[in-house]
N, C-alpha and C positions, 0 to 999 in steps of 0.2 A: 504494500500500500504506500502511496505517495503522501509524504507529510504535508500538511497545510501550512503555508507560511503565516507567521504571526501577524496580528493586526498592524496596519501601517506599512508593512513590508511587502513589496510586490516582486514577482519574478518576471524579469524581462529577458526576451530572447529575440535576437535579430538574425534572420536567416534569408540569405539572398545568394544568387549566383554572381560570380565575379564579373561576367559579361554584363549583367543588369546594372551592377554598381558603377562600373566604368562608363557604361552608356549614359547613366543618369548624370555622372560628373561631367562628361563631355557635352551633354545636352545643355547644361546650364553654364558652360564656360566657353562661349564662342567669342573669338576675337576677330571682328570683321576688318577687312581691308577694303575700303571703298574705292573702286576704280570708276570714277565718275567722269563722263565725257560729254554729256549733253543735258537737255532740259529736264530729264527725270531727276537730276540732282536736287532740284527744289523740293520734290516730294521726299527724297531721301533725307533731306534736312528736316522736313516736317515730322517724319517718323522718329527722328533722333531727338526731337525736342520733348519738353516735359509733358505735353498734352497726351502723347501716345506712349512715351516712356518705354523704350526697348530694354531698359535696365531690368525690368521685371522678368524678362525672358533670358537674361544672362548675356545679352549681346549689346551692351551699351558703349563700351569703350573702344572706339575704332583705333586700330593700329595703322600707322602710316609707313610701315615697313613690312614687306611680305614675310620676312623671317620671323616675325612675332605674331603672325596671323594664321588662322586656320579656316576662315570663312572669307571667300572672295566674292564681293558683291559687285557685279559688273552692271553699272548703272548708265544706260545710254547707248548711243550708236558706236559701233566698232567698225572702223574702216580697214581696208586692206593694208594701208600704211601703218596703222596702229596695231595690227594683229600680232606681229612678232614681239612687241612690247608686252601685250597681254599674256602671251605664251611664256615669256621670260618671267613675268611676275608670278604666274601659276607655278612654274618650276621652282621658284625660290621659297614657296610657302612651306610651312611646317606640316608634317604628317600627323594625323590624318587631316586631310583638307577637303573642304566642301565649297561648291560654287553655286551661286544664285544668279540667274539671269533676271534682272530687274527691268521690267517694261517691255514693250513690244519690239523696240529696236534691238535690244540685246537678245531677245528670245527668237525673233524671226527676221530681223532686218527692218521691221516696221513698214512704213509706207514708202521707204526708199526702194526703188527698183532700178538700180543703176550699177555700174561696174565698180564703184568705189566702196560700197558697203558690203560687209560680211552678212550673209543671210542667216544670222543666228550664230551665237558663240559656240554652240555645240559642234560646229564644224572645226573648231580649234581645240577646245578643251572639254572634258566631260562636265556636264551640268547636273546638279542634284535637285534643284528646284527652279521652277519657272514662275515668275510673278507677272501675270498679264496686265495690260492696260497701257494707255497712252495719255497721260502718265497714270500709273497705278495709284489708286487711293491708299491712304495710310492703313486702312483696315485690311485691304488686300495684302499689303506688305506684311502686316502682323500675322495674317492667316498663313501666308507662305512660310514665315519664320516658324510658326507653330508646327506646320507640317514637316519642315526640315528637322526640327527637334525630335519629332516622333520617329522620323526615318533614322536619325542618329541613334536614338535609344534602342530601337528594335533591330539594328544591324549588329553583325558580329564585331566584337571589339578585340582585334589582335593586339597583344602586348608587344610582340616583336614582329617586324615586317617579314613576310615570307620571301621577299625578293632580295634579302641580304643587305638591306639598308639603302639600296639604290632604287629610287623611285622610277617608274616607267615614264619616259618623256614622250609626249605626243609629237608625232612628226608634223611639221607645218606643211599643209598641202600647197600645191602650186595654185596660187590664188588668181593671178592675172593671165595665166595661160602662156602660150609661146609668144616670142617676139614677132611683131608684125613686119613682114617684108614689104617695104615701100618701093624697092627698086631704085632708090636714090644712091645707094652705096656701090652700085656696079660700075666698074670702069669699062669704058667703051673701046 
């Protein structure tokens, strides 16, 4: 028979899996790196202010160096000229790293249908969450952040990288195609 604890004394026992605990810690300790390039930056600033308060989600303090960040928030239009910079920032981030495409331009190229705009950053780097809108409302941004946190908590949490400490680098696709032959350089 199990003895009954004396009055005022309680028996407490905490039982969890290590994956669940690490997922919970990572979920509430996001360090975002804002990669802001266009008009969605105003909405990003609105979400970061006290009215919406991303601090309650553990994502309040933006880091302005990728080496101290684990959440890359791509806010705005990405051009082909800017694409190598975005890939370099992604490569420099700490592991595990997460990417959010903030707004229509980062998600799909937006209303730009020309040769200079990348039609979605998922052509360059892997994206974990898409936040739609042009510009997205702050409530939509918070919903995307909550969904990303749920994804982080429910994913497997490796303590040691299986790739030996070297992260896989995405290869930069040929964005502009082959050089155009104008026929002006031919000697007659």
